[in-house]
C-alpha positions as CSV (number, residue, x, y, z in Angstrom):
1,M,-33.0,-84.1,-17.7
2,K,-30.5,-82.7,-15.2
3,N,-31.9,-80.2,-12.7
4,Q,-30.3,-76.8,-12.7
5,F,-30.8,-76.5,-8.9
6,L,-29.6,-79.3,-6.6
7,E,-30.6,-79.9,-3.0
8,A,-27.8,-78.7,-0.8
9,G,-29.3,-78.8,2.7
10,K,-32.1,-78.0,5.0
11,I,-32.4,-75.1,7.5
12,V,-32.8,-76.9,10.9
13,G,-32.7,-74.0,13.3
14,T,-31.2,-70.7,14.3
15,H,-27.8,-69.7,15.6
16,G,-27.5,-66.7,17.9
17,L,-29.7,-63.6,17.8
18,K,-28.5,-61.8,14.6
19,G,-30.3,-64.0,12.0
20,E,-27.9,-66.8,11.3
21,V,-29.4,-70.2,10.4
22,R,-28.1,-73.7,11.1
23,V,-28.2,-75.8,7.9
24,D,-27.9,-79.6,7.8
25,P,-25.8,-80.1,4.6
26,W,-27.1,-82.8,2.2
27,C,-24.0,-82.3,0.0
28,D,-20.5,-83.5,0.5
29,S,-19.8,-81.6,3.7
30,A,-20.4,-78.5,5.8
31,E,-17.2,-77.1,4.4
32,F,-18.4,-77.6,0.8
33,L,-21.7,-75.8,1.5
34,A,-19.9,-73.0,3.3
35,K,-18.1,-72.0,0.1
36,F,-21.2,-70.8,-1.7
37,K,-21.9,-67.0,-2.0
38,R,-25.4,-67.7,-3.5
39,L,-28.0,-70.3,-2.5
40,Y,-31.5,-70.7,-3.9
41,Y,-35.0,-71.9,-3.1
42,K,-36.5,-74.6,-5.3
43,D,-38.3,-72.0,-7.4
44,G,-35.0,-70.4,-8.3
45,T,-35.2,-67.4,-5.9
46,E,-31.6,-66.3,-5.3
47,L,-30.4,-65.9,-1.7
48,K,-27.2,-63.8,-1.1
49,V,-25.0,-65.4,1.5
50,I,-23.5,-62.7,3.8
51,S,-21.3,-65.2,5.6
52,S,-21.1,-68.9,6.2
53,R,-18.9,-71.3,8.1
54,P,-18.8,-75.0,9.1
55,H,-19.6,-75.7,12.7
56,K,-19.2,-79.4,13.6
57,N,-21.4,-81.3,11.1
58,I,-23.6,-78.3,10.1
59,T,-23.1,-75.0,8.3
60,I,-23.9,-71.7,9.9
61,I,-25.2,-69.3,7.3
62,H,-26.2,-65.6,7.4
63,L,-28.5,-64.7,4.5
64,D,-29.0,-61.2,3.3
65,G,-32.2,-59.7,4.7
66,V,-32.4,-62.1,7.6
67,N,-31.3,-59.9,10.5
68,D,-32.8,-61.3,13.7
69,V,-33.6,-64.6,15.3
70,N,-37.4,-64.3,14.5
71,A,-36.7,-63.9,10.8
72,A,-34.2,-66.8,10.9
73,D,-36.7,-69.0,12.8
74,G,-39.3,-68.4,10.1
75,L,-37.0,-70.2,7.6
76,R,-36.8,-73.4,9.6
77,G,-37.6,-76.4,7.4
78,R,-36.7,-74.6,4.1
79,V,-34.6,-76.6,1.7
80,L,-31.7,-74.7,0.2
81,Y,-30.3,-75.4,-3.3
82,I,-27.1,-74.7,-5.2
83,N,-26.9,-73.9,-8.9
84,R,-25.0,-76.6,-10.7
85,D,-23.2,-73.8,-12.7
86,D,-21.6,-72.6,-9.5
87,V,-19.7,-75.9,-9.1
88,K,-16.8,-77.2,-11.0
89,L,-16.6,-80.9,-10.4
90,P,-13.3,-82.8,-11.0
91,K,-13.2,-85.4,-13.7
92,G,-14.9,-88.6,-12.6
93,V,-17.0,-86.9,-9.9
94,Y,-20.8,-86.6,-10.3
95,F,-23.8,-85.2,-8.5
96,V,-25.7,-88.0,-6.8
97,Q,-28.9,-86.5,-8.1
98,D,-27.6,-87.1,-11.7
99,I,-26.8,-90.8,-10.9
100,I,-30.2,-91.6,-9.4
101,G,-32.7,-92.6,-12.2
102,M,-30.0,-93.8,-14.6
103,R,-30.8,-97.0,-16.6
104,T,-28.3,-99.7,-16.0
105,I,-27.1,-101.6,-19.0
106,D,-24.6,-104.6,-19.3
107,C,-21.7,-103.5,-21.5
108,D,-21.3,-107.0,-23.0
109,T,-24.8,-108.3,-23.5
110,G,-26.9,-105.1,-23.6
111,E,-29.2,-106.5,-20.9
112,E,-31.0,-103.8,-18.9
113,Y,-30.8,-104.5,-15.2
114,G,-33.0,-101.7,-13.9
115,E,-32.7,-98.1,-12.6
116,V,-30.4,-96.6,-10.0
117,T,-32.6,-95.8,-7.1
118,D,-30.1,-94.9,-4.4
119,V,-26.4,-94.1,-3.9
120,M,-25.0,-95.2,-0.6
121,K,-21.7,-93.9,0.8
122,T,-19.5,-96.5,2.4
123,G,-15.9,-96.2,3.6
124,A,-14.2,-97.6,0.6
125,N,-16.5,-96.7,-2.3
126,D,-20.1,-95.8,-3.2
127,V,-22.6,-98.5,-3.7
128,Y,-25.4,-98.1,-6.2
129,Q,-28.8,-99.6,-5.5
130,I,-30.4,-100.9,-8.8
131,T,-34.2,-101.7,-8.7
132,K,-36.1,-103.7,-11.3
133,D,-39.5,-105.3,-10.9
134,G,-39.5,-104.7,-7.2
135,K,-36.1,-106.4,-6.7
136,E,-33.1,-104.5,-5.4
137,Y,-29.5,-105.2,-6.2
138,L,-26.4,-103.5,-4.9
139,I,-23.3,-102.9,-7.1
140,P,-20.1,-101.3,-6.0
141,A,-19.2,-98.1,-7.8
142,I,-15.7,-99.3,-8.7
143,P,-13.8,-99.2,-12.0
144,D,-14.0,-103.0,-12.4
145,V,-17.8,-102.7,-12.4
146,I,-18.7,-99.3,-13.8
147,V,-17.7,-99.0,-17.4
148,E,-19.3,-95.6,-18.2
149,R,-21.6,-93.0,-16.7
150,N,-23.4,-91.2,-19.5
151,I,-25.1,-88.5,-17.5
152,E,-26.5,-86.8,-20.6
153,D,-28.3,-89.9,-21.8
154,G,-29.1,-91.3,-18.3
155,I,-27.3,-94.6,-19.0
156,L,-25.0,-96.4,-16.6
157,T,-23.0,-99.1,-18.4
158,I,-21.6,-101.8,-16.2
159,R,-19.8,-105.1,-16.2
160,P,-21.5,-106.8,-13.2
161,M,-19.6,-109.0,-10.9
162,K,-20.6,-112.7,-10.9
163,G,-23.6,-113.3,-8.6
164,I,-25.0,-109.8,-8.3
165,F,-27.9,-110.3,-10.7
166,D,-27.9,-114.0,-10.8
167,D,-31.2,-115.4,-9.3
168,E,-30.9,-118.3,-7.0
169,D,-32.4,-121.5,-8.3
């Protein structure tokens, strides 16, 4: 089941004296996180964003009701979430949290290879870590390998490259 609220970043400190917080973005970028006018805590509590801006690799956010450095410091360590309904993803783009946990099935044989346990960002393409019976396998998230991502059913259909799942004799 897809989570309505997705981890977006963690408050790592304060910025200035007027209540702004420094957020380490766990999403695509500081710029992406700075676009949101509403953020949330895990329990769904809504936080109104007064202002936000990227600053180097973090996002500086001023939340409604947080008006001084002491109030901001009290939020240090809190994880912020976005509502998936506030994001319109382009076709073929998915939330990492929706990919993790998917069952991986061979499109030709129906063999199940395991579960996606991590998504790694590389320069050229993402790499999915598949885990089964304590063994880990890495598959490139490229069109030659990924046949279909069925987010609703939690199934990743693949056509594996030779050697990825072959055990050595």
